[in-house]
C-alpha positions as CSV (number, residue, x, y, z in Angstrom):
1,M,-18.5,-41.3,18.6
2,D,-20.3,-41.3,15.1
3,V,-18.8,-39.2,12.9
4,R,-22.0,-39.3,10.8
5,R,-23.8,-37.6,13.5
6,Q,-21.0,-35.0,14.3
7,M,-20.7,-33.9,10.5
8,R,-23.1,-31.2,11.1
9,P,-21.7,-29.6,14.2
10,A,-18.0,-29.8,12.6
11,A,-19.5,-28.2,9.6
12,D,-21.1,-25.4,11.6
13,A,-18.2,-24.8,13.6
14,A,-16.0,-24.4,10.7
15,A,-18.6,-22.1,8.9
16,R,-18.6,-19.9,12.1
17,I,-15.0,-19.6,11.8
18,V,-15.0,-19.0,8.2
19,L,-17.5,-16.2,8.7
20,E,-15.4,-14.7,11.3
21,V,-12.2,-14.2,9.1
22,P,-11.5,-10.7,8.9
23,Q,-10.8,-9.5,5.3
24,D,-7.4,-7.6,6.6
25,R,-6.1,-11.3,7.8
26,L,-6.1,-13.1,4.5
27,D,-2.6,-12.5,4.1
28,A,-1.5,-14.0,7.7
29,P,0.5,-16.9,8.1
30,T,-1.4,-20.2,9.3
31,P,-0.2,-23.5,11.1
32,C,0.2,-24.9,7.4
33,P,3.5,-24.3,6.4
34,G,3.5,-22.2,3.1
35,W,0.0,-21.5,3.4
36,D,-1.3,-18.1,4.3
37,V,-5.3,-17.8,5.6
38,R,-6.3,-17.1,1.9
39,A,-5.0,-20.2,0.5
40,L,-6.2,-22.2,3.7
41,V,-9.9,-20.7,3.1
42,N,-9.6,-21.5,-0.8
43,H,-8.4,-25.2,0.0
44,L,-11.1,-25.9,2.5
45,I,-13.6,-24.2,0.2
46,L,-12.7,-26.3,-2.5
47,W,-12.6,-29.7,-0.7
48,N,-15.5,-29.4,1.4
49,G,-17.5,-28.4,-2.0
50,R,-15.8,-31.5,-3.5
51,G,-17.0,-33.7,-0.1
52,E,-20.7,-32.7,-1.3
53,T,-19.8,-34.5,-4.7
54,A,-18.3,-37.5,-3.3
55,A,-21.4,-37.9,-1.0
56,R,-23.8,-37.6,-3.7
57,R,-21.3,-39.8,-6.2
58,E,-21.7,-36.7,-8.8
59,P,-18.8,-36.0,-11.2
60,V,-16.4,-33.3,-10.1
61,T,-16.8,-30.0,-11.7
62,G,-16.1,-26.4,-11.0
63,P,-12.7,-24.8,-10.4
64,G,-9.4,-26.3,-9.2
65,E,-7.1,-25.7,-6.7
66,D,-5.6,-22.5,-8.1
67,H,-9.2,-20.8,-7.9
68,D,-9.2,-17.7,-5.6
69,F,-12.7,-18.0,-3.7
70,T,-11.9,-15.2,-1.7
71,A,-11.8,-12.7,-4.6
72,E,-15.7,-13.4,-5.1
73,P,-18.0,-11.3,-2.9
74,G,-19.8,-13.4,-0.3
75,W,-17.2,-16.2,-0.4
76,A,-17.7,-16.7,3.6
77,E,-21.6,-16.8,3.3
78,R,-21.2,-19.2,0.2
79,F,-19.0,-21.6,2.3
80,E,-21.6,-21.7,5.3
81,E,-24.2,-22.8,2.5
82,Q,-21.7,-25.3,1.0
83,A,-20.7,-26.6,4.4
84,R,-24.5,-27.4,5.3
85,R,-25.2,-29.0,2.2
86,T,-22.0,-31.1,2.5
87,A,-22.9,-32.3,6.0
88,E,-26.7,-32.8,4.8
89,A,-25.2,-35.0,2.0
90,W,-23.2,-37.0,4.2
91,S,-26.4,-37.7,6.7
92,D,-27.8,-40.1,4.0
93,P,-26.6,-43.8,5.0
94,A,-26.3,-44.6,1.2
95,A,-23.4,-41.8,1.1
96,W,-21.3,-44.2,3.6
97,E,-21.7,-47.1,1.2
98,G,-19.2,-48.6,-1.0
99,N,-16.2,-46.5,-2.7
100,T,-16.2,-42.8,-3.8
101,S,-13.6,-40.1,-4.3
102,L,-13.1,-36.5,-3.9
103,T,-11.0,-36.5,-7.1
104,G,-13.2,-38.0,-9.5
105,N,-10.9,-41.0,-9.6
106,K,-13.3,-43.9,-10.7
107,E,-12.2,-46.5,-8.2
108,G,-12.0,-44.3,-5.2
109,M,-11.7,-45.0,-1.6
110,P,-14.0,-46.2,0.9
111,A,-16.7,-44.0,1.4
112,G,-16.4,-43.7,5.5
113,F,-12.7,-43.2,4.9
114,I,-13.6,-39.8,2.4
115,A,-16.0,-38.7,4.6
116,G,-13.5,-38.8,7.5
117,I,-11.4,-36.7,5.6
118,V,-14.2,-34.0,4.8
119,F,-14.8,-34.3,8.8
120,G,-11.0,-33.8,9.6
121,E,-10.6,-31.1,7.4
122,C,-13.4,-29.1,9.2
123,V,-11.7,-29.7,12.7
124,V,-7.9,-29.4,11.9
125,H,-8.5,-26.8,9.1
126,G,-11.0,-24.8,11.5
127,W,-8.6,-24.7,14.0
128,D,-6.0,-23.6,11.6
129,L,-8.0,-20.6,10.7
130,A,-9.3,-19.9,14.1
131,V,-5.7,-19.5,15.8
132,A,-4.5,-17.7,12.6
133,T,-7.0,-14.8,13.0
134,G,-6.9,-14.9,16.7
135,R,-10.2,-16.9,17.2
136,E,-11.2,-19.7,19.6
137,P,-12.5,-22.3,17.5
138,G,-15.1,-23.5,19.7
139,F,-15.8,-27.2,18.7
140,P,-18.4,-29.0,20.5
141,P,-16.8,-31.7,22.9
142,E,-18.6,-34.3,20.9
143,V,-17.0,-32.9,17.7
144,V,-13.6,-33.2,19.0
145,E,-14.1,-36.7,20.5
146,A,-15.2,-37.8,17.0
147,A,-12.3,-36.2,15.5
148,W,-9.8,-38.2,17.8
149,E,-11.6,-41.3,17.1
150,Q,-11.6,-40.9,13.3
151,L,-7.8,-39.9,13.3
152,V,-6.5,-42.4,15.6
153,P,-6.7,-45.2,13.1
154,T,-6.0,-42.8,9.8
155,A,-3.2,-40.8,11.1
156,E,-0.4,-42.7,9.6
157,I,-1.9,-43.3,6.1
158,S,-2.8,-39.6,6.1
159,R,1.1,-39.1,6.8
160,K,2.1,-41.6,4.2
161,Y,0.0,-39.3,1.5
162,G,1.3,-35.8,2.7
163,A,-2.2,-34.8,4.5
164,F,-0.5,-34.8,7.8
165,G,2.9,-33.5,9.0
166,P,5.1,-35.4,11.5
167,E,3.3,-36.0,14.7
168,V,3.7,-33.4,17.2
169,A,4.0,-34.7,20.8
170,V,1.6,-33.9,23.1
171,P,1.0,-34.8,26.5
172,E,-1.3,-37.5,27.6
173,D,-3.3,-35.3,29.9
174,A,-3.3,-32.7,27.4
175,P,-6.8,-31.0,26.3
176,L,-8.4,-33.8,23.6
177,L,-8.1,-31.0,21.1
178,D,-4.6,-30.6,21.7
179,R,-4.3,-34.4,21.1
180,V,-6.0,-34.3,17.9
181,L,-3.8,-31.4,16.9
182,G,-0.6,-33.0,17.3
183,L,-1.9,-36.3,15.8
184,A,-2.4,-34.3,12.8
185,G,0.8,-33.1,12.9
186,R,0.0,-29.6,14.2
187,D,1.4,-27.7,17.3
188,P,-1.5,-26.9,19.5
189,Y,0.7,-24.0,21.0
190,W,1.2,-22.3,17.5
191,K,1.1,-18.6,17.4
192,P,1.1,-16.3,14.5
């Protein structure tokens, strides 16, 4: 399953989830230890925007991790537009060549790895937001398949750098999304 072809459907699903976040749930807990819904939304908005910058090889600009995007009117709609632009940026085959960076680091990392991070954020953090706010994530099966194929070879390095927690054991016959979540260090049965 090609992550490049599934980037837009993953972004659309994440945008729908963000658009459905109720304002009165921004302080609710999430499956991410120490992060409420507001912190998770802010993280997703920031790094998705940096994903576009990385695909286009542009300098990193704008606010940092301490910025509260949810304090601004229209934040969910702006994320929807940003997610679309980021997915479009990664649809260009040239975006996948060489190295790039989400942080502005000159050396960067392989572009395919960075694209996988952006894609995985839409899926894993999309799920985090959906369950934290009582919604169904509604990812297309092809997105879940691409997430599995992308995460299997990168999970250990993601754990090494603290992006994922310890793997959560999930039965081999569990739905594929549950296995993706377990691999990413999430308990697929988490409840607020």
